[in-house]
N, C-alpha and C positions, 0 to 999 in steps of 0.2 A: 362205830367200827372204823379203825384207821385204814385208809386206803393208800397204798404205795403205788405210784404210777411210774412206768418206765416209758420214756418218750418214744413215740412212733417214728420220729425223725431218725433215731438211732438205728432202727431196723431197716428203714427204707433208703437211707442215704448215709454214707460215711461222713464223719466230721472232716472239715477241711484241715489243712496243715496247721493253721494258727489255732483253731479250736482244739486240736489234738495236743499241741504243745501246752496250751493253757490247762487242759484237763490233767496232763501228766504232772505239771508243776504244782497244781493245787491238791492233787491226790497225794503228792509227796509231803505236803504240809500237814496233812491230817494225821491224827494219832487216835485210833479207835479206843485204845485202852485207857487213855486219859480223858479226852474231850467228852466221850459219851457219858462219863460219870460226873461231869461238871454241872453243878446246879446253876440256875439262872443268876446272872449278875445284875447289878444296877445299870441302867442305861448310861452310856457315855454321852458326852456333850452333843454329838451328832445325832444319836438315837433320840435324845430328848427333843432336839429340834424337829426331827421327823414326826415324832409322836404328837408334839404340840401342834404342828401344822395340820396333821390329820384330824385332830379333834376327836369327837366321839365316834369310835369305830364299832360300837356294839351292833352285832348283826350284819356288818359289812363284809364283803368278800375282798380280800387283799391278796395280791401276789407279791411275795417276797423274792425278788430277783437276785440271784447270787446269794442265797441264804447262808452259805458257809456252814458253820456248825450250829446255827439256829438261834443265836442270841436275839436278834430282832424278831424272829418268828415267835419265840417264847413270850416276848413282851407284847406282841400283837394279840396273841391268844389270851394272855392275861387281861387285856383290855376288852375282850369280848368279840374279837373278830374271828371270822372263818378264814383260814390262811392256807394258801398253796405255796409251799416252799420249793423253790427251783434253784438248781445249781448244775453246772456242767460236770462237776466232780462227783462221781457216784459215792466216793468215800465220804465226802463232806455231807452229802444228803443222808447217808446211812447214820452218821453221827447225829445230825439234826433230828432224824426220826427217833433215834434211841433216847435222846434227851427229852423230846416231847412226850414219849411214852412214859418216861419216869417223872418228869417235872411239870408237864403241861396238860392240855386238854386234847388227847388224841382224836376224840370224836369230831373236833373242829378243824383238823389238819389233814392235808394231803401233801404228797411229796413227789417231785418230778425231777428226773435227770434229763436235762436238755440244754441246748444253747439258747441264749436269750434272743437270738436273731430269728429262731423258728421253733416256737415252743410246742406247737400242735394243740394248744388250748383253744377253747371255743371263743369266737369273736364276741366282744362286748360282755364278757363274763365277770369283769372286776370293777368294783367301785374305786379301788386304789391300786396303784403299782408302786412299790418302794424298792430301794436298793442302796447299799453302801459299797463304794469302791468297785463297781461292777462294769459300768459303761465303758470305761477306758481300756477294759480287757477285750472288748467286742468290736464288731463292725458297726460303727455308730449309725450309718445310713440305714442299714437293715434293721437295726434295733429300734430306731425311731418309728419305722413303719409298723413293726410288730407291737410295740407298746401302745401306739395309737389304735391299732386293731383290737387289742385286748380290753381296752377301757370302754365302759359304757358311756353314753352321752352324758356329759356333765361330770365325768370322772376325772381324777387327778393322779398325777405321778410325782413322786418326790425322790430325788437321788442325791446322795452325798458323793462328790466326785473330786478328782484331781483336775485342776484347770490349767490350761496352757496359754493364758492371755499375757503372761509376763515374758517378754523377749529374752531377758537375762536368764531366766530359769530354763527356757527352751534351749538356748545356746549352751548353757552348762550341761544340760542333759545330753546334748548331741556330742560335745567334745570332751567331757570330763567323766561322766558316769561310766563306771566299769573300768576306768583307767586310773593310774597314779594313786592307787589305794582307796579310791572313792567307791563306795559300795553301790551296787545295783540291787534295788529291791523289786522283785517281780521279774517278769519276762522281758525279752527284747521286743516282743510284738506290741506290748501295751503302749499307750501314749496318753498324756493328759489332753483333755478336751480343748480344741482350738476353735477359732472363729467359724471355720467351715462346719465343724461338728454342731455348733449351736444353731447354725443356719438350717441344718437338716431338721432339727427339732422344730424350729420356727415354721418350717414348711408343712409340718404334719400335725400341728396342734393349734387350737384356737388361740391360745396364749402361752407364753413362756416367761419365766422370771428367773433371774440369777441373784442369789443372795450370798454374800461373802461373810460367813459367820465369825471369821477371825482373819488376822494377817499372818498366814503361815509362810514365812520366807526365811528368816534367820534360823528358825527351828528346823527347817529342811536341811540347811547346811550342817546343823548339829547332828541330825540323823544320818546323813550321808558320809560325813567326814569324821566326826568325833564319836558317833554311835552312842550318844548320851552317856559317855563315860565320865564326864566331869560335871558334877551336880551344880557347882557354882556357875560355871560357864553356861550351862543349860538354862539356869534361872535368868542370867543376864540376857541371853538371846531371846528367850520368851518375853522378857520384859520389853525388849526393843520392838518385837512384833506387836505386843499389846499397845505400846505407845503410838506406833504408826497407825494401827487400826482406830485408835481413839481420836487422835489429833489430825490425821490426814485422811479424811473420808475419801477423797478423790483417788487415793492409792489402793483402796480396798480391792478393786477389780484385778489387781496384780497379785493377789494372794494365790497360793497353790491349791487352796481348798475352796470349794464352791458348793452351794446347795442349788440344784436345778429343779425348778418347779414347772410342771406342765399341766395344761388343762384342755379337755376336749369340748 
């Protein structure tokens, strides 16, 4: 039987201003009429990385933080995991639930509308916590504490995130994004993870690891400025990023994309 959970936090305390803006933004991105009918797609390169790092999840309890419309949730269910899908956007969660009912294993899934900083879930109840592009939307210090609390001893968390270790990208974000025709993707509240954020995780986990799966730098300029409108230019910029990632290993840490691995 599919159990849909509504977070106790929502009833006992209001969302803060940032959480409310994030909810409204992501609610506006959802489209029940289209996404709820979308069948599972093949994992993208980041989901493949997460799934490979998790290994065999048959019978494991996994928390999908920031589940969105349920792509990673469906992949985890297909691999045999029992999944709790959590998102701050009730519309996203509703879509994810509908897709699991139609394309997945609803008996192995539950759904929760809640902020990741205070989920209301039981301490030590998960073997794994995973997420894509979620931590940079949240209060990182509080999120680190909550993720550590939710994992059982020996559990692991794996997140695909935006990283802020490149000073040039941080400066461009501060002075250019949202101006001069340069697009802003997401809300003004979100921020790529910086050194202080990584220290929060180091303080609450037995070990942490950063993996830079690609060198996403020139492609970011393509996304923000050219909006991927010029196919030949996009190929050249991706090629430049690939060349740097391959030949200049010491520069990988300056990529905009990072895989954050955490262990209890």
